[in-house]
C-alpha positions as CSV (number, residue, x, y, z in Angstrom):
1,X,17.0,-23.5,2.0
2,X,13.3,-23.8,2.1
3,X,11.5,-23.8,-1.3
4,X,9.1,-20.8,-1.3
5,X,6.6,-23.0,-3.2
6,X,6.6,-25.3,-0.2
7,X,6.6,-22.6,2.5
8,X,3.4,-21.6,4.3
9,X,3.2,-18.8,6.8
10,X,0.8,-18.8,9.8
11,X,0.4,-15.4,11.4
12,X,-1.2,-15.3,14.9
13,X,-3.4,-12.3,15.3
14,X,-6.3,-13.4,17.5
15,X,-5.5,-11.7,20.8
16,X,-7.3,-8.8,22.3
17,X,-4.3,-7.2,23.9
18,X,-5.9,-6.3,27.3
19,X,-2.8,-4.4,28.4
20,X,-3.3,-2.0,25.5
21,X,-6.4,-0.8,27.4
22,X,-8.3,-0.4,24.1
23,X,-11.3,-1.7,22.3
24,X,-9.1,-2.0,19.2
25,X,-7.6,-5.4,18.5
26,X,-3.9,-5.2,19.4
27,X,-2.6,-6.1,15.9
28,X,-4.5,-3.1,14.5
29,X,-2.7,-0.5,16.7
30,X,-0.5,1.5,14.4
31,X,3.3,1.7,14.0
32,X,4.5,4.3,11.5
33,X,0.9,4.7,10.3
34,X,0.2,1.1,9.5
35,X,-1.3,-1.7,11.6
36,X,1.2,-3.9,13.4
37,X,0.0,-6.9,11.5
38,X,0.3,-5.1,8.2
39,X,4.1,-4.7,8.8
40,X,4.3,-8.5,9.4
41,X,2.3,-9.4,6.3
42,X,4.3,-7.0,4.1
43,X,7.5,-8.8,5.2
44,X,6.0,-12.2,4.7
45,X,4.9,-11.2,1.2
46,X,8.6,-10.7,0.3
47,X,9.4,-14.3,1.2
48,X,7.3,-15.6,-1.7
49,X,5.4,-18.1,0.4
50,X,2.9,-20.2,-1.4
51,X,0.2,-19.4,1.2
52,X,-0.4,-17.2,4.2
53,X,-3.0,-18.0,6.9
54,X,-3.9,-15.4,9.5
55,X,-5.5,-16.7,12.7
56,X,-8.0,-14.1,14.0
57,X,-10.3,-14.0,17.0
58,X,-11.0,-10.8,18.9
59,X,-12.3,-8.2,16.5
60,X,-11.9,-10.6,13.6
61,X,-14.1,-8.7,11.2
62,X,-12.3,-5.5,11.9
63,X,-8.9,-7.1,11.4
64,X,-10.0,-8.5,8.1
65,X,-11.5,-5.1,7.0
66,X,-8.4,-3.0,7.9
67,X,-5.7,-5.4,6.6
68,X,-4.4,-5.1,3.0
69,X,-3.2,-8.6,2.1
70,X,-4.1,-11.6,0.0
71,X,-4.4,-14.2,2.8
72,X,-6.6,-16.9,4.1
73,X,-8.4,-16.2,7.3
74,X,-8.8,-18.7,10.1
75,X,-11.1,-18.1,13.0
76,X,-10.0,-19.0,16.6
77,X,-13.4,-18.8,18.3
78,X,-11.9,-19.3,21.8
79,X,-8.5,-18.0,22.6
80,X,-6.8,-21.0,24.4
81,X,-3.2,-20.1,23.7
82,X,-0.7,-20.0,20.9
83,X,-0.6,-23.7,20.4
84,X,-4.3,-23.9,20.1
85,X,-4.2,-21.0,17.6
86,X,-1.7,-22.8,15.3
87,X,-3.8,-26.0,15.6
88,X,-6.7,-24.1,14.0
89,X,-4.7,-23.3,10.9
90,X,-2.8,-26.6,10.4
91,X,-5.7,-28.5,8.8
92,X,-5.4,-26.1,5.8
93,X,-1.7,-26.7,5.4
94,X,-0.1,-29.5,3.3
95,X,1.7,-31.9,5.7
96,X,4.9,-31.6,3.7
97,X,5.0,-27.8,3.7
98,X,7.5,-26.0,5.8
99,X,5.3,-24.0,8.2
100,X,6.6,-20.7,9.5
101,X,4.7,-19.4,12.6
102,X,5.0,-15.8,13.4
103,X,3.1,-13.1,15.3
104,X,1.0,-10.1,14.3
105,X,2.4,-8.0,17.1
106,X,6.1,-8.4,16.2
107,X,6.3,-5.9,13.4
108,X,10.0,-5.3,12.9
109,X,11.0,-8.9,12.2
110,X,13.2,-9.0,9.1
111,X,12.8,-11.0,6.0
112,X,16.4,-12.3,6.4
113,X,15.7,-13.7,9.8
114,X,12.5,-15.4,8.6
115,X,14.3,-16.9,5.6
116,X,17.0,-18.3,7.9
117,X,14.4,-19.8,10.1
118,X,12.6,-21.4,7.1
119,X,15.9,-22.7,5.8
120,X,16.8,-24.4,9.1
121,X,13.4,-26.1,9.1
122,X,14.0,-27.1,5.5
123,X,17.0,-29.0,6.7
124,X,14.8,-31.1,9.0
125,X,15.0,-29.1,12.3
126,X,12.5,-27.4,14.5
127,X,13.8,-23.9,13.9
128,X,13.3,-21.4,16.8
129,X,14.1,-17.6,16.5
130,X,15.8,-16.3,19.6
131,X,17.3,-13.0,20.8
132,X,19.7,-12.1,23.5
133,X,18.5,-9.0,25.3
134,X,19.6,-6.9,28.3
135,X,16.2,-6.9,29.9
136,X,14.2,-10.1,29.2
137,X,11.3,-8.9,31.3
138,X,8.5,-11.4,31.2
139,X,9.4,-13.1,28.0
140,X,9.9,-16.8,27.6
141,X,13.4,-18.0,28.3
142,X,15.5,-20.4,26.1
143,X,16.8,-23.2,28.3
144,X,19.8,-25.0,26.9
145,X,21.6,-28.1,27.9
146,X,25.1,-28.3,29.2
147,X,26.2,-28.9,25.7
148,X,24.5,-25.7,24.5
149,X,21.6,-27.3,22.7
150,X,18.1,-25.9,23.1
151,X,16.0,-28.3,25.2
152,X,13.0,-26.2,26.2
153,X,11.3,-22.8,26.2
154,X,10.1,-21.8,29.6
155,X,7.4,-19.2,30.0
156,X,8.1,-16.4,32.5
157,X,5.1,-17.3,34.7
158,X,6.3,-20.9,34.9
159,X,10.1,-20.2,35.2
160,X,12.2,-20.8,38.3
161,X,14.2,-17.9,39.8
162,X,17.3,-19.4,38.1
163,X,15.6,-19.6,34.7
164,X,14.5,-16.0,35.0
165,X,18.1,-14.9,35.0
166,X,18.5,-16.3,31.4
167,X,18.9,-13.4,28.9
168,X,18.2,-15.5,25.7
169,X,14.5,-15.2,25.0
170,X,12.0,-16.8,22.7
171,X,10.6,-14.5,20.0
172,X,7.7,-17.0,19.4
173,X,8.7,-17.4,15.8
174,X,9.4,-20.9,14.7
175,X,9.3,-23.2,11.6
176,X,8.8,-26.9,11.1
177,X,7.3,-29.3,8.6
178,X,3.6,-29.1,9.0
179,X,3.0,-32.8,9.6
180,X,5.6,-33.0,12.4
181,X,4.2,-29.8,13.9
182,X,0.7,-31.2,14.0
183,X,2.0,-34.4,15.8
184,X,3.9,-32.4,18.4
185,X,0.9,-30.1,19.1
186,X,-1.3,-33.1,19.6
187,X,0.9,-34.0,22.6
188,X,0.8,-30.5,24.2
189,X,-1.3,-30.2,27.4
190,X,-2.4,-27.0,29.2
191,X,-0.2,-27.9,32.2
192,X,0.7,-24.3,33.1
193,X,-0.5,-21.5,35.4
194,X,-2.5,-20.0,32.5
195,X,-4.3,-23.2,31.5
196,X,-3.4,-22.6,27.9
197,X,-1.8,-24.6,25.1
198,X,1.6,-23.1,24.6
199,X,3.2,-23.4,21.2
200,X,6.6,-23.3,23.0
201,X,5.9,-26.7,24.5
202,X,6.6,-28.3,21.2
203,X,10.3,-27.7,21.8
204,X,10.6,-30.1,24.6
205,X,8.3,-32.5,22.7
206,X,10.7,-32.3,19.7
207,X,13.7,-33.0,22.0
208,X,12.0,-36.0,23.4
209,X,11.4,-37.3,19.8
210,X,14.9,-36.7,18.7
211,X,14.0,-33.9,16.3
212,X,16.9,-31.4,16.2
213,X,16.1,-27.9,17.5
214,X,18.0,-25.2,15.7
215,X,18.2,-21.7,17.3
216,X,18.2,-18.8,14.8
217,X,19.4,-15.8,16.7
218,X,18.5,-12.4,15.4
219,X,21.4,-10.0,14.7
220,X,19.5,-7.1,16.1
221,X,17.4,-7.8,19.2
222,X,15.1,-4.9,18.3
223,X,13.6,-6.7,15.4
224,X,12.2,-9.4,17.7
225,X,10.5,-6.9,20.1
226,X,6.8,-7.4,20.4
227,X,4.0,-5.1,21.6
228,X,2.1,-5.8,24.8
229,X,1.2,-2.3,25.9
230,X,1.3,1.3,24.7
231,X,4.7,2.0,26.3
232,X,6.2,-0.8,24.2
233,X,4.4,0.4,21.1
234,X,5.9,3.9,21.6
235,X,9.3,2.5,22.1
236,X,9.0,0.5,18.8
237,X,7.9,3.7,17.0
238,X,11.1,5.4,18.0
239,X,13.2,2.5,16.9
240,X,11.4,2.4,13.5
241,X,11.7,6.2,13.0
242,X,15.4,6.1,13.8
243,X,16.0,3.3,11.3
244,X,14.1,5.2,8.6
245,X,15.9,8.5,9.3
246,X,19.2,6.8,9.2
247,X,18.4,5.2,5.9
248,X,17.6,8.6,4.3
249,X,20.6,10.2,5.9
250,X,22.9,7.6,4.5
251,X,21.3,8.0,1.1
252,X,22.3,11.7,1.0
253,X,19.4,13.6,2.5
254,X,19.9,16.1,5.3
255,X,17.8,16.6,8.4
256,X,17.7,19.3,11.0
257,X,16.9,16.8,13.7
258,X,16.3,13.1,12.8
259,X,14.4,12.7,16.1
260,X,11.7,15.0,14.9
261,X,10.9,13.6,11.5
262,X,8.1,11.0,11.1
263,X,8.2,8.5,8.2
264,X,5.0,6.6,7.7
265,X,5.4,4.8,4.5
266,X,7.7,4.1,1.5
267,X,9.9,7.2,1.2
268,X,12.8,7.8,-1.2
269,X,14.8,11.0,-1.3
270,X,17.4,12.2,-3.7
271,X,20.8,13.7,-2.8
272,X,20.9,17.0,-1.0
273,X,17.3,17.0,0.1
274,X,16.8,18.8,3.4
275,X,14.1,18.0,5.9
276,X,13.3,20.4,8.7
277,X,11.8,19.5,12.0
278,X,8.3,18.1,12.5
279,X,7.9,16.9,8.9
280,X,5.6,14.0,8.3
281,X,6.1,11.8,5.2
282,X,3.3,9.3,4.7
283,X,2.3,6.7,2.1
284,X,4.4,6.5,-1.0
285,X,6.6,9.6,-1.2
286,X,9.3,10.3,-3.7
287,X,11.5,13.4,-3.2
288,X,13.8,14.5,-6.0
289,X,17.3,15.9,-5.6
290,X,17.6,19.1,-3.7
291,X,14.1,19.2,-2.4
292,X,13.7,21.3,0.7
293,X,10.9,20.7,3.2
294,X,10.2,23.4,5.8
295,X,9.1,22.9,9.4
296,X,5.7,21.2,10.0
297,X,5.3,20.1,6.3
298,X,3.1,17.0,5.6
299,X,3.7,15.1,2.4
300,X,1.5,12.1,1.6
301,X,1.4,9.9,-1.5
302,X,3.1,12.5,-3.7
303,X,6.1,12.9,-6.1
304,X,8.2,16.1,-5.8
305,X,10.6,16.9,-8.6
306,X,14.2,18.2,-8.3
307,X,14.6,21.5,-6.4
308,X,11.1,21.8,-5.1
309,X,10.8,24.0,-2.0
310,X,7.9,23.4,0.4
311,X,7.7,26.2,3.0
312,X,6.5,25.6,6.6
313,X,3.1,24.1,7.5
314,X,2.2,23.1,4.0
315,X,0.2,19.9,3.3
316,X,0.7,18.0,0.0
317,X,-1.5,15.0,-0.6
318,X,-1.8,12.8,-3.7
319,X,0.0,15.3,-5.9
320,X,2.6,15.4,-8.7
321,X,4.9,18.5,-8.4
322,X,7.4,19.2,-11.1
323,X,10.9,20.5,-10.7
324,X,11.5,24.0,-9.4
325,X,8.1,24.6,-7.8
326,X,7.7,26.5,-4.6
327,X,4.8,25.8,-2.3
328,X,3.5,27.6,0.8
329,X,3.8,28.5,3.6
330,X,0.4,27.4,4.8
331,X,-0.7,26.0,1.4
332,X,-2.9,22.9,0.9
333,X,-2.2,20.8,-2.2
334,X,-5.0,18.2,-2.4
335,X,-5.3,14.9,-4.3
336,X,-5.3,15.0,-8.1
337,X,-3.1,18.2,-8.3
338,X,-0.5,18.3,-11.0
339,X,1.9,21.2,-11.0
340,X,4.2,22.0,-14.0
341,X,7.8,23.3,-13.6
342,X,8.4,26.5,-11.6
343,X,4.8,26.9,-10.4
344,X,4.3,29.1,-7.4
345,X,1.6,28.2,-4.9
346,X,1.6,30.7,-2.0
347,X,0.2,31.1,1.5
348,X,-3.4,30.0,2.1
349,X,-3.9,28.7,-1.5
350,X,-5.7,25.4,-1.9
351,X,-5.8,23.2,-5.0
352,X,-7.8,20.1,-5.7
353,X,-7.8,18.1,-9.0
354,X,-6.1,21.1,-10.5
355,X,-3.4,21.1,-13.3
356,X,-1.3,24.2,-13.5
357,X,1.2,24.8,-16.3
358,X,4.8,25.9,-16.2
359,X,5.4,29.2,-14.5
360,X,1.8,29.8,-13.3
361,X,1.5,31.6,-10.0
362,X,-1.2,31.7,-7.3
363,X,0.7,33.6,-4.6
364,X,-2.0,33.9,-1.9
365,X,-5.5,33.3,-0.8
366,X,-7.1,31.4,-3.6
367,X,-9.0,28.2,-4.3
368,X,-8.4,26.2,-7.5
369,X,-10.5,23.1,-7.7
370,X,-11.4,20.9,-10.7
371,X,-9.5,23.3,-12.9
372,X,-6.8,23.4,-15.6
373,X,-4.6,26.5,-16.0
374,X,-2.1,26.8,-18.8
375,X,1.4,28.3,-18.6
376,X,2.5,31.7,-17.1
377,X,-0.9,32.5,-15.7
378,X,-1.3,34.9,-12.7
379,X,-3.9,34.1,-10.1
380,X,-4.8,37.1,-7.9
381,X,-5.6,36.9,-4.2
382,X,-9.2,35.9,-3.5
383,X,-9.7,34.0,-6.8
384,X,-12.1,31.1,-6.6
385,X,-13.1,28.5,-9.1
386,X,-16.8,27.9,-8.2
387,X,-16.8,24.2,-9.1
388,X,-19.9,22.9,-7.1
389,X,-23.5,23.6,-7.9
390,X,-24.9,21.8,-4.9
391,X,-25.2,18.5,-6.8
392,X,-22.3,18.1,-9.2
393,X,-18.7,19.3,-9.7
394,X,-17.7,21.2,-12.9
395,X,-14.4,22.1,-14.4
396,X,-12.8,25.4,-15.2
397,X,-10.5,25.6,-18.3
398,X,-8.0,28.5,-18.4
399,X,-5.5,28.9,-21.3
400,X,-1.9,30.3,-21.3
401,X,-0.9,33.7,-20.1
402,X,-4.2,34.5,-18.5
403,X,-4.5,37.2,-15.8
404,X,-7.1,36.5,-13.1
405,X,-7.6,39.7,-11.1
406,X,-8.0,39.9,-7.4
407,X,-11.3,38.5,-6.0
408,X,-12.3,36.9,-9.3
409,X,-15.0,34.2,-9.1
410,X,-15.0,31.7,-12.0
411,X,-18.3,29.9,-12.1
412,X,-17.9,26.5,-13.7
413,X,-18.3,25.1,-16.2
414,X,-16.2,27.8,-17.8
415,X,-13.6,28.4,-20.4
416,X,-11.1,31.3,-20.4
417,X,-8.9,31.3,-23.5
418,X,-5.2,32.2,-23.7
419,X,-4.2,35.9,-23.2
420,X,-7.5,36.9,-21.6
421,X,-7.7,39.3,-18.7
422,X,-10.2,39.1,-15.9
423,X,-10.7,42.4,-14.1
424,X,-10.6,42.4,-10.3
425,X,-13.8,41.8,-8.5
426,X,-15.5,40.1,-11.4
427,X,-17.9,37.1,-11.3
428,X,-17.4,35.3,-14.7
429,X,-20.1,33.0,-15.9
430,X,-19.6,32.9,-19.6
431,X,-16.7,32.0,-21.9
432,X,-14.0,34.6,-22.3
433,X,-12.4,34.6,-25.8
434,X,-8.7,34.9,-26.5
435,X,-7.2,38.2,-25.6
436,X,-10.5,39.7,-24.2
437,X,-10.9,41.8,-21.1
438,X,-13.8,40.5,-19.0
439,X,-15.3,42.9,-16.4
440,X,-18.4,42.1,-14.3
441,X,-19.2,44.7,-11.6
442,X,-22.3,46.5,-10.5
443,X,-22.0,50.3,-10.8
444,X,-20.6,52.0,-7.8
445,X,-22.8,54.6,-6.0
446,X,-21.4,57.2,-3.6
447,X,-24.2,58.6,-1.3
448,X,-23.5,62.1,-0.1
449,X,-24.8,63.2,3.3
450,X,-25.0,59.7,4.6
451,X,-25.0,59.4,8.4
452,X,-23.6,56.5,10.2
453,X,-26.2,54.8,12.4
454,X,-26.1,55.8,16.0
455,X,-25.5,53.4,18.8
456,X,-28.7,52.2,20.6
457,X,-28.9,53.0,24.3
458,X,-28.1,50.0,26.5
459,X,-26.0,48.4,23.7
460,X,-22.3,48.1,24.0
């Protein structure tokens, strides 16, 4: 087994990906909401390697900016093939380190496969990850000797008709001691139809030197699938989503249709959750036991307690929702919201940086921003916390058991103490003491004999 302290990963992420037909570097196209290369780096992080080098080229600045990882960046100014890319990184690697080479556009590769590859290299072999697939398409073929030993990897463009019938393919992932890899790469020549330095040529070089070549075959061919165009990216998205849906189902959650649930982050769900169709779960999401998510719900970076019900077409982002709450339909819970137990947020209610105490209800058509409401408050339709003065945001503080009448405007900064009552249609600008009734309305005038304006000629 390779010692993680002596394991260095090199991730190749320099290509443009012309078949994607996009100005975006290929490795930044998204799978389940994250860049392809981010999936790879997250998996590598779990191996505990002492160092990770990412070779970038096309769109290098953008790849650096949009990748969340503690890595060393290596620039490949001119893209002359995979062998050339690895050669740019090797000067920064200790010659005795086990070097694991992998690709930024193979996002589903598993940590167990990478560990097995590194372990084989630690035993002195050139380890090559392979997969047996039904349709090898234009991938490089693994050519074996009559004795079954790997003797070469043949790129599709250079393969004979007989070699193209081989179903065992090269994933591109390999591992070897850095010093030996450097020596082998020095012997590689661009003697191929592409005029590039192929990393795969080190296999035949290793065979010639008597270095054993160990094939590490993936248990699931899907984990070795790369992305060359948008069709392949879409296919990987389905594979990923089915895996994640299966994981949640086996954990005790229910789904109306696993094919119509999108999981784009780290999601956990308690027993007896139910997820309806077209739900999107993004970022870090934790669902308690018995949570029910209606059709079209979006939950992002949020924690929902036991028994929470989120009705259709509600968006919850960056929120903490305690047990027994009921949200929606068509509600928007924005970042910084914290809801106590049994809070009711109804249709077309929006909250932002708002804390609502246990049992408080805002059943419809309200905006609660930069506000704190105590327990058992009632928020009438049309209530607005006026938190922005054009330059700065201000908070509204509301105590327990407060009644906010329909169409109330609370102009912050403002305090409304417990037990207060705000009459409907009031604009409140000053503190309301405990138990007081606050009324702010202009006097109504009824004008007798008033005549409705007549329609002008020529106007419809």
